[in-house]
N, C-alpha and C positions, 0 to 999 in steps of 0.2 A: 344521630345518637341521642338517646333520651337523657333526661336530667339525672336520674339515679345512676346510670352507667358513667356518666361524665363525672359525677361526684365520687363514685368508687375509685375510678382511675386516678383522679386528683388526690384522693386521700392516700391511696397505696403509694404514689410517687412522693407525697409529702412525708409519710412515715419512713420510706426507704432512705430518703435524703437527710431528714432531720433527726431521726431517732438515734442513729449511731453517734451523731454529734452531741445530742443532748445526754446520751448515756455516758460520754466520757467527761462531761462538764464537772461533776462532783470530784472526779480525780484530778482535773486541772486546778480546781479550788484548793483541794487538799495537798497535792504534790507540786503544784506550780507548773510553769510552762514546760517542764521536761515531760509531763504526762501527754503533751501533744504529739510526742513521738509514737504514741500508741494509736493515733487516729487512723492510719492506714489499716492497722489490724482490726480496729473497731469496724471499719467499713467492710473489710474482707470477711469477717466473721458475722457481722450483724446486718448488712444491707438486706440479704434475702429473708432472714427471719423478721426484720422490721416491715418489709413489704408484706409478708404473710400476716403480721400483726395488723397492718393497715386494712388488709382485705377482710380479716375477721372483725375488726372494728366497724367498718363499713356495713357489712351484712348484719352485724348485731344491732347497730343503730337503726337500720331499716326495719328489722324485725321488732325492735323495742317500740318503735312509733306504731307499727301495725298491731301488735299485741295489746298495747295500752290505749290505742285509738287517740293518740296525741299528735299535735302538729309540729312540735319541736323537741329536740334533744336538749335537756337542761344540763347544767353544770355537774350536778351529782351523777346523773346517768352517764355523762362523758367520762367523769372520773372512774366510775366503776367499770365501764366497758373498756376504757383505755387501760386500766390496771389489769383486767383479765386478758386482753389481747396482748399487752406487753409481757405478762407472765408466760403465755404461750410462746410468744416470740423468744423470750429468754431461755426457756427450756430448749427450744430448737437451737438457739445460739450456743448454749452449753454442750449440746450434743454434737454440734459441728466442731466446736473447739476440741472436744474429747477425741473425735475421730481424727482431726487434723494434727493436733498437738500431742495426743496421748496422755500419759500419766493417769492419776486417780481421778475418777469422774466427780468425786466429792469437792475437788477444788473449783469446779466450774459452776457450782450452784450459786456462787457469789455473783454471777452474771444476772441472776434474777433481780436483784435490787435495782441496778441501773435500767434494766429493761422495763420494770413496772413504772419506775419514775418517768422514763421517756414515753411510755405508753400513756400515761396520765397527762403529760404535757402535750403530746401530739393529739390526744383525744380532745382535750380542751381547745386546741387550736383549730381542729377539724370539725367540731360538732355543728357549726353553722352551715356546713355543706348540705346537711340533711334537714334543716329547718325550712318550713315554708309550705 
């Protein structure tokens, strides 16, 4: 397996495991430990969209390096790519929540904020996988 393929798999797994956990962190800070009861729901609704966000981030980082002919993905690029991939994952998570839970779809757009936040954090954590 070549290096970029290994990096892509590693980033997808890291996004899938860490993004739902990071997404619920602001709620834990605001609501206290009671918010941890929502962790299984966060993983149920967010693991697949987070994995997709990691896949998008990986390919965007590789394309970014090729387009701009640079050797490493900097912090700003990781923040921007992470925010965009997190937003796409958040839209997918909101759509899944709407399909599973019903109600008005307007309620689920609030999932974008923690998704973008977790995309940025995971992007910053994973950017070094594509440097070198």
